[in-house]
C-alpha positions in Angstrom: -0.1 0.0 0.0 1.3 3.4 -0.8 0.4 6.5 1.6 0.3 10.0 -0.4 1.3 12.4 2.1 1.2 16.3 2.1 4.3 17.8 1.6 3.4 21.4 3.4 0.7 22.8 5.0 -2.2 23.6 2.5 -6.0 23.6 1.9 -7.6 21.1 -0.3 -9.4 22.7 -3.1 -10.1 19.8 -5.3 -10.5 15.9 -4.9 -10.1 14.2 -8.5 -10.4 10.5 -7.9 -12.8 8.0 -6.1 -12.1 5.3 -4.4 -11.8 2.2 -6.8 -10.2 4.3 -9.5 -7.4 3.3 -11.6 -4.7 6.0 -11.9 -1.5 6.0 -13.7 1.8 7.5 -12.6 1.6 11.4 -12.6 -2.2 11.4 -12.8 -3.5 14.3 -10.6 -5.1 13.0 -7.4 -6.3 16.1 -5.8 -5.3 19.7 -5.8 -4.1 21.8 -2.8 -3.5 25.4 -2.4 -0.6 26.8 -0.3 0.6 30.6 0.0 -2.0 31.4 -3.2 -0.5 28.6 -5.5 -2.3 25.6 -6.7 -0.5 22.7 -6.6 -1.5 19.5 -7.9 -0.7 16.0 -5.9 0.4 13.4 -8.5 0.0 9.7 -8.2 3.6 8.2 -7.5 3.0 5.1 -9.6 0.1 3.2 -11.2 -2.4 2.2 -8.9 -5.8 2.0 -7.7 -7.3 4.4 -5.2 -8.4 2.6 -1.7 -9.3 5.8 0.1 -9.2 9.5 -0.1 -8.6 10.8 3.6 -9.1 14.3 3.0 -12.3 16.7 1.8 -12.5 19.8 0.0 -11.8 22.8 2.4 -9.6 20.6 4.7 -6.5 22.1 6.1 -3.6 19.5 6.0 -0.6 19.6 7.9 3.0 18.4 6.3 2.9 14.6 6.3 -0.8 14.0 6.6 -1.7 11.0 4.9 -4.4 12.2 1.7 -4.7 9.3 -0.3 -4.1 5.5 0.1 -3.0 3.5 -3.3 -2.9 -0.3 -3.7 0.4 -0.4 -6.5 -0.7 -2.5 -9.6 
């Protein structure tokens, strides 16, 4: 299982995937905003989304788990 974690304090502005969706390496999982910049959070590998751990408007801290993936 892969954990996709927040790299910085940010606000979640969009969730682009749902549990069960297959994603390719580099696909956008969600979008966060930090210091007035929108930053896409990308899939680190081809995988299936197991769970989304955040919702739109959540504030995440560095190291928080955002998405759980099952690598193909």
